[in-house]
N, C-alpha and C positions, 0 to 999 in steps of 0.2 A: 581465674575463676570469677564469674560475675558476682556482683554484690547481692543480687536478689537470690542467689542459690543459698548462701548462709541464712537469709531471712526465711526462705521456705523450709530449710532444714530445721531451723528453730521451731517453726510451726509444727513440723512432723514429730519432733521429739518432746514437745511440750506436754505437760499433764493435760488430761481431757478438760479440766476446769480452765486452765490457762488458754488452751487452744480455742475453746468455746468463746472465751472473752475476747480474744484477738479477732476471731473471724466475725463475731457479731459487731465488733467495734468498727469494722471497715466501712468507710463511706466513699462514695464517688462524687467528685466535684466536676462540674462542667463549665468551661469557659468558651463561649462562642464569640468569634471576632469576624464581623462582616465588613469588608473593605469598600473601597470606592467602586461604584458601578460603572460610571462613565457615561451611561445613557439610561433613560427610564426603564428599558427592558431589563437590564442587569441589576439596576438598583432594586427593582421589585423582586427579581429572582433571588438575589442574594439574601435579602431580608426574609423572603419566604422560606428559604432553606433554613435559615437560623431559627425562625419561629417554629417550623416543623420539628427541628431537632430538640428545641426546648420543650415542646409539647410531648414528644416521645419520651424524653428523659423524665418528665413529671409522671407520665403514665407508667414508667418503669419503677417508680417509687422514689426518685430523687426529690427531696424537698425543694420547693421553689427558692428558698434562701441559699441552696447549694448550686444554683444555676445563675451565671452572670452572662448577659448578652450585650455586647458592644457592637455598635453599627455606625455607619456613616451619618445617618440622620435619625436621632432618637425619636423625632416626631413622626417617623414613618409608621411606628407602632407604639403610641404613647402608653406607658404603663407596662410595656413588655420589654422594651429596650432600656437597659439600665444607664448607659452613658455612650458618649461618642467614642468610636474606635481609634483613638489617637495613640501615639507612642506612650504618652504619659499615663493614659488610662490602662493600657495593656500592662505596663510595668507595675502600676499600682495594683492591678488585679492579681498578678503573680505574687507580689509581696504579701497580699492578703491571704492567698492560698498557702503560702509558706508559714504564715503565722497562725492560721486557723485550722490547719489539718495536722493529723498525726502521721508518723512514718509509715504506718500500715494502710493509709488511705490511698485511693486511686484518683488520678486527675486526667481528665480528657479535655484537650484543647482543640477546637475546630476552627481552622482558618478558611474563610470563604472570600473569593475575590479574583482579581486579575494579577498574574505574576509578572515579574520582570527581573532583569539581572541574571547573573550566573554564578556558580560556585558559592563561596561564602557570602557573596554579595547579592544572592537571590533574595527576593522580597515579595511581599503581598502588598499591593498599593492600598494605603489607608490615608485618611485626612492628615495632612501635614507630613513631616518626615517619616518615611517608612522604616520599620525595623528590618535589618538584614538577617539572613539565616544565621550568621555567626552571633548576632545579638540574641536571637531566640535560643541558641545553644547555651549562651550564658544564663538566660532566664531559667531554662530547664535545669541547669546545674543547681540553682537555688532551691529546687524542689526535691533534690536527692535526699534520702533514698526512696522516696515515694515512687510507686509504679506510675509512669506518666506515658500517655499516648498523645502524640501530636498528629493530627490529620489535616493535611494541607490540600484542599480540593481546588486550589487556584490553578490557572494555566501556568505553564513553565515552572512547575513546582518540584520537578524531579531532583534538582540539585540540593534540596533540603536534606535528603537522606544521608549522604556521606558526611554532612556537616553536623547533623543532629544525632546520628546513631550513637548509642551509649548504653551503659549499664542500666538494666531495669527500665528500658525505654522502648516504646513502639512508635514507629514513624510510618505514616501512610501518605503517599502523594498521588495526585491525579495523573501525573505524567512521568515519563521515564527520565526526562532531562529538561533543562531550561529552554531547549530549542523547540519544544512542543508548545507553541505560544497561542494557538487558537483557543477560544473560550471553551473550557472543559465542561462536559455534562456529567462526569463521574459523580460529582458532589450531590446532585439531585437524587441519584440512585442510592448513594451511600446513606444519605439521610432517610430516604424512603425505606431502607432496609429495617430501620428501627421503628418506623411508623406502621409497617404492615407485618404480615406473618410469612411472606414468601421466602424470607431469608433464613428461617428457622430450620436448618438442614437436619439437625438431630432431634427435632420435635420436643425440646425440653422447655418450650414456652419462654425462652429468653434468647436474645441475640448477642453473640460475642462479636468483638471487633473483627475477628477472622471471618465469621459468617457474613457480616456486613460488607467487608471488602470483597469476598467472593461473589456475593450477590450483585454488588455494584459493578464489578469487573465484567461479569457475564452479561448484565443488562446493557452496559455500555457497548460491548462488542455486538450485541444483538441490534442495537440502535443503528450502528454503522452498516452492518451486514444487510439489514432489512431495506436500507436505502441505497445499497450498492456503492457506499462511500468508503474511501480509504481512511482507516482510523487515524485521527490526529492526536490521540492521547493514549497512553499506556500506563495504567496505574501500577504502583509498586508498594510492597509492604516489607518493612525491615524490623526485626525484633531480636536479632542474634548478635548485635554489636559489631557486625562486619562492615556495614556501611555501603553495601551494594544493592540490597533490596531484591525482591523476587516478584515476578509477574504472576506466578502460580505457586504460592506457598504450599508446602507439603512435607511429607516424610523424607523425601530424597535430599532436599537442601536444608531440612530442619528449621525452616522459617515458619513462623506462625504459632509456635508453642506458647509464647506469652499472650499473643493476640487471641488465641482460642480460650484463654482464661480471663479475659478482660470483659466484664459485663457492666451495664449500667445498674442492674439490680444489685441489692445487697444479698449476702449469702442466705439470710433468713427472710422470707417474705414479710412485708410490713404487717399484713393481716393474715392470721391463721385461724380459720373457723373450726368449730367442733367443740366437744366437751373439753374440760381442762386436761384430762389425761391424754386424749388424742392430740390436742394442740401441743402439749409439752413433748410428746413423743415425736411429732413431726418436726418441731424445732430442733430436737437433738439429731434427728436424721438428716435435716438440711445441713447442719454443721458438719456431721460425719461425711456426708456426700462431698462437701466442699474440701474437707481435709484429704479425702481420697483422690479427688480430681487434682489437687495441688501436688499430691504425691506422684501421680502419673506424669504431670508436667516436669517435676524434678527429675524423675527417672529418665525422661527423654533427654534431659541435659547431661545425664551421667552415662548414657548408653555407651559412648565411645571409650569409657574408662572401666567398664565392667566386662567380666567374662560373658560371652554371648549366651551360653546356656543358663548361667545364673541370672542374667538380665531377663531372659524370657520367662524363667520360672517365677521370679519375683514379680514381674509385671502381671503374669497370669493371676497370681494370688490377689493382687490389688484390683485388677479388673473384675474378677469374680465377686469380690466384696463390694465393689462399686455397683455392679449389676444387682446384687442382692439388696443393697440399700435403696437403689432406685425403685426396685420392685415393691419394697415395703412402703415407700413414700406413695407410690401410685395406688396401692391397695388401700391405704388409710385415707387418701384424698377421695377415692371413689366411694368409700364406705361411710364418709362422715355426713 
């Protein structure tokens, strides 16, 4: 049984006061690592993706102090890039995340660049000695039991999945294997998913990692199809600890349950307008909505261990309550 299931179970059985405190305490931290470009075109592109991701994170409500951007040349964007993307700075950043975050917090690590190597030796090229996939796995272990998503949009990134897959962990790669070595375009669409509204499939005004993955995957396919090109990259997502990944996450393979619940935004919006009574009720409803959504995720993990009829009946009750909560939120937001 995965470690995050007991964590979610604890949330579900907690008193309303404890649950509210836990959900509101959740924070998302973002670490962006932009590696070596190799030529001006990619140097500009990689930094541009990083800046776009940082801006989208701030727009989603992540405080600037919770965003760390490491890049090949900090002078490429003075005041916006925090340090050079060396091995030492990456290790220092992960150590800082370990010391400054709580177990219920979420961490998103975005790796941008050119990939090389294979298997546990896979890497993203950075200034100086590059970290291997096996070394990233060690760094991620330092962040356990936090929910961690590592998104590697570099070329040849696919071998990161079997090495990094683990408890309470989401891994996204731009390619299926280390053999897909051409420069990948998936990263631009992945970052763009958070910057626009085209990826918001369920129209809840926030983008999950699963929605960003689906958007980027489809846009990448469209890019190659429109130009009559054979795709040289196949993105994968893994969040079930099996280490194989999926090109099209969904109910059939049960991939994407964690990614569907990973957002940049906090559970409760930073600003809730309206009179005191309305604002307080909205805050309570946002927390309740998050609790019910977590319950749906947990039930998805338990489906294989439950009687099918009992599973469907229980799920229906939760989904009805979730729909009711969402309807009340919309009514209050429209009326304030």
